[in-house]
matplotlib code that plots the C-alpha trace (Angstrom):
import matplotlib.pyplot as plt

x = [3.9, 5.7, 8.9, 11.6, 10.7, 7.3, 5.1, 2.8, 1.1, -1.9, -1.9, -5.3, -5.6, -1.8, -2.1, -1.4, -4.6, -5.6, -4.1, -2.5, -0.3, 0.2, 2.2, 2.5, 3.7, 4.7, 5.4, 7.4, 7.8, 4.0, 2.5, 1.2, 3.1, 0.9, 0.6, -1.3, -2.1, -2.7, -3.9, -5.4, -7.6, -7.8, -10.6, -11.6, -10.7, -7.7, -8.3, -6.3, -6.7, -5.3, -4.1, -1.7, 0.8, 2.8, 5.9, 7.0, 9.7, 8.4, 4.7, 3.2, -0.3, -2.1, -5.4, -6.7, -9.9, -11.9, -11.5, -13.3, -13.2, -11.0, -7.7, -8.2, -6.3, -6.7, -5.8, -9.3, -12.1, -15.5, -18.2, -20.0, -17.2, -15.2, -12.0, -9.9, -7.3, -4.6, -1.9, 1.1, 4.0, 7.3, 8.0, 11.6, 13.4]
y = [-10.3, -7.2, -7.5, -5.0, -5.0, -3.3, -6.3, -7.8, -11.1, -11.9, -15.3, -16.9, -20.2, -20.8, -20.3, -17.2, -15.4, -15.7, -12.3, -12.0, -9.0, -6.6, -3.5, -1.0, 2.6, 4.3, 7.9, 7.8, 11.6, 12.2, 12.9, 10.3, 8.1, 6.8, 3.5, 2.6, -1.1, -1.9, -5.2, -7.0, -9.8, -12.6, -11.9, -8.6, -5.0, -3.3, -1.7, 0.6, 0.8, 4.2, 4.1, 5.2, 3.1, 3.0, 0.8, 0.0, -2.6, -5.8, -4.6, -2.8, -1.2, -0.2, 1.7, 1.5, 2.6, 0.7, 1.9, 5.2, 6.1, 8.9, 7.9, 7.3, 9.4, 7.2, 3.6, 2.4, 0.5, 1.5, -1.0, -0.7, 1.7, 1.5, 1.4, -1.7, -2.0, -4.6, -5.4, -7.5, -8.9, -9.9, -13.6, -14.3, -16.9]
z = [-2.2, -3.6, -5.7, -6.5, -10.2, -9.5, -9.5, -6.8, -6.3, -4.2, -2.5, -1.5, 0.1, -0.5, -4.2, -6.4, -7.4, -11.1, -12.2, -15.6, -14.9, -12.0, -11.2, -8.3, -8.3, -5.0, -4.2, -0.9, -0.8, -0.7, 2.8, 3.4, 1.0, -1.8, -3.7, -6.8, -7.2, -10.9, -12.2, -15.1, -14.0, -16.5, -19.0, -17.3, -17.7, -16.0, -12.6, -10.3, -6.6, -5.3, -1.7, 1.0, 2.8, 6.0, 6.4, 10.0, 10.2, 8.7, 8.7, 5.7, 6.0, 2.8, 2.8, -0.8, -2.5, -5.0, -8.6, -9.2, -5.4, -3.9, -2.4, 1.3, 3.8, 6.9, 7.6, 8.3, 6.4, 7.7, 7.2, 3.8, 2.5, -0.7, 1.2, 1.9, 4.7, 4.2, 6.7, 5.5, 7.4, 5.9, 6.0, 6.9, 4.7]

ax = plt.figure().add_subplot(projection="3d")
ax.plot(x, y, z, "-o")
ax.set_aspect("equal")
plt.show()
């Protein structure tokens, strides 16, 4: 879940993931648009996943690289790669 105040929450098994603080930064003018997902996992170091995103109606695709890996340029996650592909759909209230 992404909020307008620059925060995001990951939900697993119906419960918020154990993250102490999160943030995201987007650059909608980049080609392709970029997103950085920043988080501090409880009792662990901070990490940033650099990625690209595509918003189409109520569907958000994010291709992000594990920390220390170059920002991906395609929306794919080859097996055994350091790239994550996430597809989110807006839930209507």
